[in-house]
The first five atom37 places (N, CA, C, CB, O) and aatype in JSON, in Angstrom:
{
  "aatype": [12, 9, 1, 16, 11, 18, 15, 4, 14, 11, 4, 7, 7, 8, 6, 13, 6, 10, 7, 6, 19, 13, 12, 0, 7, 15, 19, 9, 0, 11, 9, 12, 2, 10, 6, 13, 11, 11, 13, 15, 16, 19, 16, 4, 16, 11, 4, 16, 13, 16, 6, 10, 18, 11, 16, 14, 11, 11, 6, 12, 5, 2, 19, 10, 3, 13, 19, 9, 7, 1],
  "atom_mask": [
    [1, 1, 1, 1, 1],
    [1, 1, 1, 1, 1],
    [1, 1, 1, 1, 1],
    [1, 1, 1, 1, 1],
    [1, 1, 1, 1, 1],
    [1, 1, 1, 1, 1],
    [1, 1, 1, 1, 1],
    [1, 1, 1, 1, 1],
    [1, 1, 1, 1, 1],
    [1, 1, 1, 1, 1],
    [1, 1, 1, 1, 1],
    [1, 1, 1, 0, 1],
    [1, 1, 1, 0, 1],
    [1, 1, 1, 1, 1],
    [1, 1, 1, 1, 1],
    [1, 1, 1, 1, 1],
    [1, 1, 1, 1, 1],
    [1, 1, 1, 1, 1],
    [1, 1, 1, 0, 1],
    [1, 1, 1, 1, 1],
    [1, 1, 1, 1, 1],
    [1, 1, 1, 1, 1],
    [1, 1, 1, 1, 1],
    [1, 1, 1, 1, 1],
    [1, 1, 1, 0, 1],
    [1, 1, 1, 1, 1],
    [1, 1, 1, 1, 1],
    [1, 1, 1, 1, 1],
    [1, 1, 1, 1, 1],
    [1, 1, 1, 1, 1],
    [1, 1, 1, 1, 1],
    [1, 1, 1, 1, 1],
    [1, 1, 1, 1, 1],
    [1, 1, 1, 1, 1],
    [1, 1, 1, 1, 1],
    [1, 1, 1, 1, 1],
    [1, 1, 1, 1, 1],
    [1, 1, 1, 1, 1],
    [1, 1, 1, 1, 1],
    [1, 1, 1, 1, 1],
    [1, 1, 1, 1, 1],
    [1, 1, 1, 1, 1],
    [1, 1, 1, 1, 1],
    [1, 1, 1, 1, 1],
    [1, 1, 1, 1, 1],
    [1, 1, 1, 1, 1],
    [1, 1, 1, 1, 1],
    [1, 1, 1, 1, 1],
    [1, 1, 1, 1, 1],
    [1, 1, 1, 1, 1],
    [1, 1, 1, 1, 1],
    [1, 1, 1, 1, 1],
    [1, 1, 1, 1, 1],
    [1, 1, 1, 1, 1],
    [1, 1, 1, 1, 1],
    [1, 1, 1, 1, 1],
    [1, 1, 1, 1, 1],
    [1, 1, 1, 1, 1],
    [1, 1, 1, 1, 1],
    [1, 1, 1, 1, 1],
    [1, 1, 1, 1, 1],
    [1, 1, 1, 1, 1],
    [1, 1, 1, 1, 1],
    [1, 1, 1, 1, 1],
    [1, 1, 1, 1, 1],
    [1, 1, 1, 1, 1],
    [1, 1, 1, 1, 1],
    [1, 1, 1, 1, 1],
    [1, 1, 1, 0, 1],
    [1, 1, 1, 1, 1]
  ],
  "atom_positions": [
    [[-19.0, -67.19, -16.59], [-18.29, -65.99, -16.09], [-16.61, -66.46, -16.38], [-18.74, -65.66, -14.28], [-16.15, -67.56, -16.04]],
    [[-15.95, -65.53, -16.97], [-14.47, -65.92, -17.48], [-13.48, -64.68, -16.56], [-14.32, -65.72, -19.57], [-13.78, -63.5, -16.41]],
    [[-12.57, -65.19, -16.17], [-11.64, -64.2, -15.42], [-10.36, -64.43, -16.03], [-11.54, -64.39, -13.79], [-9.67, -65.44, -15.95]],
    [[-10.06, -62.97, -16.87], [-8.63, -62.82, -17.59], [-8.16, -61.86, -17.33], [-8.5, -62.84, -18.9], [-8.3, -61.34, -16.23]],
    [[-7.4, -61.31, -18.36], [-6.69, -60.25, -18.66], [-7.28, -58.81, -19.01], [-5.99, -60.68, -19.6], [-6.77, -57.69, -19.1]],
    [[-8.8, -59.4, -19.19], [-9.54, -58.07, -19.72], [-9.74, -57.13, -18.43], [-11.13, -58.44, -20.47], [-9.89, -57.43, -17.25]],
    [[-9.68, -55.79, -19.13], [-10.34, -54.72, -18.35], [-11.11, -53.85, -18.97], [-9.53, -54.0, -17.73], [-10.77, -53.21, -19.96]],
    [[-12.41, -53.76, -18.28], [-13.21, -52.92, -18.86], [-12.79, -51.33, -19.08], [-14.32, -53.06, -18.13], [-12.09, -50.64, -18.35]],
    [[-13.4, -50.99, -20.25], [-12.92, -49.57, -20.47], [-13.73, -48.52, -19.8], [-12.89, -49.25, -21.92], [-13.45, -47.33, -19.97]],
    [[-14.76, -48.9, -19.03], [-15.46, -47.98, -18.57], [-15.34, -47.8, -17.04], [-16.7, -48.21, -18.99], [-15.49, -46.7, -16.53]],
    [[-14.96, -49.26, -16.11], [-15.0, -49.42, -14.94], [-13.62, -49.75, -14.36], [-15.94, -50.29, -14.74], [-13.23, -49.34, -13.27]],
    [[-12.87, -50.61, -15.27], [-11.72, -51.2, -15.12], [-11.98, -52.74, -14.48], [0.0, 0.0, 0.0], [-11.2, -53.48, -13.89]],
    [[-13.17, -52.87, -14.77], [-13.42, -54.57, -13.94], [-12.81, -55.53, -15.11], [0.0, 0.0, 0.0], [-12.74, -55.46, -16.33]],
    [[-12.45, -56.39, -14.18], [-11.88, -57.81, -14.88], [-12.94, -58.96, -15.09], [-10.68, -58.5, -13.91], [-12.42, -60.06, -15.31]],
    [[-14.06, -58.93, -15.07], [-14.82, -60.31, -15.33], [-15.66, -59.74, -16.25], [-15.62, -61.12, -14.04], [-16.07, -58.58, -16.2]],
    [[-15.95, -60.65, -17.2], [-16.88, -60.54, -18.02], [-17.75, -61.83, -18.69], [-16.28, -59.85, -18.88], [-17.48, -63.02, -18.56]],
    [[-18.71, -61.32, -19.34], [-19.65, -62.66, -19.99], [-19.53, -62.51, -21.4], [-21.41, -62.68, -19.6], [-19.49, -61.35, -21.81]],
    [[-19.47, -63.43, -22.22], [-19.59, -63.5, -23.57], [-20.74, -63.94, -24.14], [-18.7, -64.18, -24.02], [-21.31, -64.96, -23.73]],
    [[-21.22, -63.18, -25.19], [-22.46, -63.65, -25.54], [-22.96, -63.29, -27.24], [0.0, 0.0, 0.0], [-21.96, -63.14, -27.94]],
    [[-24.07, -63.16, -27.9], [-24.13, -62.87, -29.07], [-25.29, -62.63, -29.45], [-23.64, -63.62, -29.72], [-26.18, -63.09, -28.72]],
    [[-25.72, -61.84, -30.67], [-26.86, -61.09, -30.74], [-27.0, -61.12, -32.14], [-26.82, -59.73, -30.1], [-25.92, -61.22, -32.72]],
    [[-28.11, -61.06, -32.96], [-28.37, -61.45, -34.55], [-29.31, -59.85, -34.48], [-29.47, -63.42, -35.03], [-30.11, -59.44, -33.63]],
    [[-28.87, -59.32, -35.55], [-29.92, -57.89, -36.22], [-29.92, -58.05, -37.45], [-29.41, -56.24, -36.04], [-29.03, -58.55, -38.14]],
    [[-31.14, -57.54, -37.83], [-31.47, -56.96, -39.62], [-31.1, -55.93, -39.58], [-32.94, -56.8, -40.34], [-31.19, -55.27, -38.55]],
    [[-30.39, -55.29, -41.04], [-29.99, -54.39, -41.28], [-31.2, -53.09, -41.51], [0.0, 0.0, 0.0], [-31.08, -52.06, -40.85]],
    [[-32.07, -53.2, -42.25], [-33.1, -52.49, -42.89], [-34.35, -52.68, -42.28], [-33.18, -52.82, -44.22], [-34.55, -53.7, -41.62]],
    [[-35.24, -51.8, -42.41], [-36.81, -52.2, -42.17], [-37.39, -53.58, -43.12], [-37.8, -50.73, -42.66], [-37.99, -54.57, -42.68]],
    [[-36.98, -53.28, -44.58], [-37.36, -54.52, -45.45], [-36.56, -55.59, -44.84], [-37.02, -54.37, -47.08], [-37.23, -56.57, -44.52]],
    [[-35.35, -55.64, -44.6], [-34.7, -56.88, -44.04], [-35.69, -57.56, -43.23], [-33.43, -56.58, -43.19], [-36.24, -58.62, -43.54]],
    [[-35.91, -56.84, -42.09], [-36.74, -57.26, -41.04], [-38.24, -57.76, -41.62], [-36.85, -56.03, -40.0], [-38.75, -58.77, -41.13]],
    [[-38.86, -57.09, -42.58], [-40.02, -57.84, -42.94], [-39.78, -58.85, -43.7], [-40.93, -57.15, -43.52], [-40.64, -59.71, -43.51]],
    [[-38.88, -59.21, -44.61], [-38.44, -60.18, -44.92], [-37.78, -61.48, -44.66], [-38.16, -59.83, -45.27], [-37.62, -62.47, -45.38]],
    [[-37.32, -61.14, -43.06], [-36.35, -61.89, -42.35], [-35.05, -62.21, -43.49], [-37.14, -63.32, -41.72], [-35.03, -63.36, -43.95]],
    [[-34.07, -61.35, -43.92], [-33.07, -61.48, -44.53], [-31.99, -60.56, -44.11], [-33.38, -61.42, -45.74], [-32.32, -59.66, -43.33]],
    [[-30.78, -60.63, -44.49], [-29.41, -60.04, -44.09], [-29.22, -60.03, -42.59], [-29.25, -58.55, -44.6], [-29.02, -58.9, -42.12]],
    [[-29.22, -60.78, -41.94], [-28.85, -60.79, -40.39], [-27.58, -60.73, -40.01], [-29.28, -61.9, -39.74], [-26.87, -61.63, -40.45]],
    [[-27.05, -59.89, -39.28], [-25.93, -59.78, -38.87], [-25.51, -60.56, -37.75], [-25.77, -58.66, -38.71], [-26.45, -60.79, -36.99]],
    [[-24.47, -61.02, -37.42], [-24.3, -61.74, -35.86], [-23.04, -60.75, -35.32], [-23.77, -63.8, -35.89], [-22.07, -60.31, -35.95]],
    [[-23.37, -60.62, -34.13], [-22.37, -59.65, -33.34], [-22.18, -60.54, -32.05], [-23.04, -57.94, -32.97], [-23.08, -61.01, -31.36]],
    [[-20.57, -60.68, -31.83], [-20.4, -61.31, -30.59], [-20.31, -59.88, -29.61], [-18.97, -62.42, -30.59], [-20.04, -58.75, -30.03]],
    [[-20.63, -60.29, -28.11], [-20.76, -59.53, -27.02], [-19.96, -59.83, -25.98], [-21.93, -59.52, -26.64], [-19.87, -61.0, -25.6]],
    [[-19.24, -58.75, -25.34], [-18.44, -59.17, -24.04], [-18.91, -57.91, -23.08], [-16.55, -59.29, -24.29], [-18.66, -56.72, -23.26]],
    [[-19.64, -58.52, -22.01], [-20.33, -57.74, -21.17], [-19.62, -57.85, -19.95], [-21.7, -58.08, -21.06], [-19.33, -58.95, -19.49]],
    [[-19.22, -56.49, -19.25], [-18.6, -56.29, -17.74], [-19.54, -56.72, -16.93], [-18.2, -54.82, -17.27], [-20.68, -56.25, -17.01]],
    [[-19.24, -57.56, -16.12], [-20.09, -58.19, -15.19], [-20.35, -57.24, -13.81], [-19.4, -59.6, -14.84], [-21.25, -57.33, -12.98]],
    [[-19.37, -56.43, -13.87], [-19.63, -55.29, -12.45], [-20.29, -54.2, -12.85], [-18.26, -54.62, -11.71], [-20.95, -53.68, -11.95]],
    [[-20.34, -53.66, -13.94], [-20.97, -52.31, -14.42], [-21.97, -52.62, -15.75], [-19.63, -51.16, -14.87], [-22.54, -51.64, -16.25]],
    [[-22.19, -53.91, -16.31], [-22.7, -54.19, -17.46], [-22.6, -53.38, -18.74], [-23.81, -54.35, -17.2], [-23.48, -53.49, -19.59]],
    [[-21.67, -52.64, -18.9], [-21.01, -52.13, -20.0], [-20.67, -53.06, -21.17], [-19.87, -51.56, -19.52], [-19.71, -53.8, -20.98]],
    [[-21.27, -53.14, -22.31], [-21.31, -54.21, -23.49], [-20.5, -53.56, -24.38], [-22.76, -54.6, -24.17], [-20.48, -52.33, -24.41]],
    [[-19.73, -54.33, -25.22], [-19.07, -54.07, -26.38], [-19.35, -55.15, -27.35], [-17.67, -53.9, -26.14], [-19.25, -56.34, -27.05]],
    [[-19.78, -54.64, -28.76], [-19.91, -55.5, -29.72], [-19.34, -55.46, -30.74], [-20.84, -55.61, -30.0], [-19.0, -54.38, -31.24]],
    [[-19.02, -56.87, -31.44], [-17.87, -56.91, -32.29], [-18.58, -57.85, -33.52], [-16.39, -57.59, -31.48], [-19.16, -58.9, -33.29]],
    [[-18.42, -57.33, -34.63], [-19.15, -57.72, -35.63], [-18.33, -58.82, -36.1], [-19.47, -56.67, -36.59], [-17.16, -58.48, -36.23]],
    [[-18.57, -60.01, -36.41], [-17.88, -61.3, -36.74], [-18.52, -62.06, -37.48], [-17.57, -62.05, -35.75], [-19.73, -62.11, -37.27]],
    [[-18.04, -62.74, -38.4], [-18.77, -63.89, -39.1], [-18.49, -65.34, -38.28], [-18.2, -63.99, -40.74], [-17.66, -65.34, -37.37]],
    [[-19.16, -66.49, -38.6], [-19.14, -67.29, -37.47], [-17.93, -67.74, -37.51], [-20.09, -68.31, -37.37], [-17.49, -67.98, -36.38]],
    [[-17.04, -68.01, -38.57], [-15.89, -68.59, -38.62], [-14.75, -67.6, -37.65], [-15.55, -68.76, -40.22], [-13.77, -68.13, -37.12]],
    [[-15.02, -66.29, -37.53], [-14.18, -65.12, -36.96], [-14.46, -65.45, -35.48], [-14.67, -63.45, -37.47], [-13.61, -64.98, -34.72]],
    [[-15.43, -66.12, -34.9], [-15.91, -65.76, -33.58], [-14.48, -66.28, -32.49], [-17.59, -66.69, -33.27], [-14.22, -65.72, -31.42]],
    [[-13.71, -67.4, -33.06], [-12.69, -67.79, -32.52], [-11.56, -66.85, -32.3], [-12.38, -68.75, -33.14], [-10.77, -67.07, -31.38]],
    [[-11.39, -65.64, -33.23], [-10.36, -64.8, -33.13], [-10.82, -63.88, -32.15], [-9.95, -64.21, -34.37], [-9.88, -63.35, -31.56]],
    [[-12.06, -63.48, -31.75], [-12.53, -62.52, -31.03], [-12.47, -63.24, -29.52], [-13.98, -62.01, -31.6], [-12.09, -62.51, -28.61]],
    [[-12.72, -64.24, -29.29], [-12.37, -65.3, -28.18], [-11.12, -65.02, -27.73], [-12.4, -66.77, -28.62], [-10.96, -64.72, -26.54]],
    [[-10.08, -65.08, -28.57], [-8.4, -65.0, -28.52], [-8.15, -63.87, -27.93], [-7.58, -65.0, -29.91], [-7.57, -63.77, -26.85]],
    [[-8.73, -62.65, -28.85], [-8.28, -61.38, -28.35], [-8.69, -60.98, -26.61], [-8.97, -60.3, -29.42], [-7.94, -60.58, -25.72]],
    [[-10.06, -61.25, -26.56], [-10.73, -60.87, -25.25], [-9.53, -61.86, -24.13], [-12.76, -61.47, -25.22], [-8.7, -61.52, -23.29]],
    [[-9.86, -62.77, -24.5], [-8.9, -63.85, -23.32], [-7.65, -63.46, -23.0], [-8.55, -65.35, -23.83], [-7.18, -63.66, -21.88]],
    [[-6.91, -62.79, -24.11], [-5.46, -62.5, -24.18], [-4.42, -63.63, -24.43], [0.0, 0.0, 0.0], [-3.34, -63.68, -23.82]],
    [[-4.73, -64.32, -25.14], [-4.22, -65.48, -25.71], [-2.86, -65.26, -26.35], [-5.17, -66.0, -26.67], [-2.28, -66.2, -26.9]]
  ]
}
């Protein structure tokens, strides 16, 4: 858990957890295990509202800098 200048758009909470999920685009992609997309997540620990950010692996640090407010 990280405490920063972040403010949840739903409840106004200031504490959140970072995570990531991987998703396939289409049914064929799921069957053939292709085209996985990575999303970074920011989840409010107060209300569990979760925001998804589509980011390539090299862009992950930019998302963290934005959320943390550096």
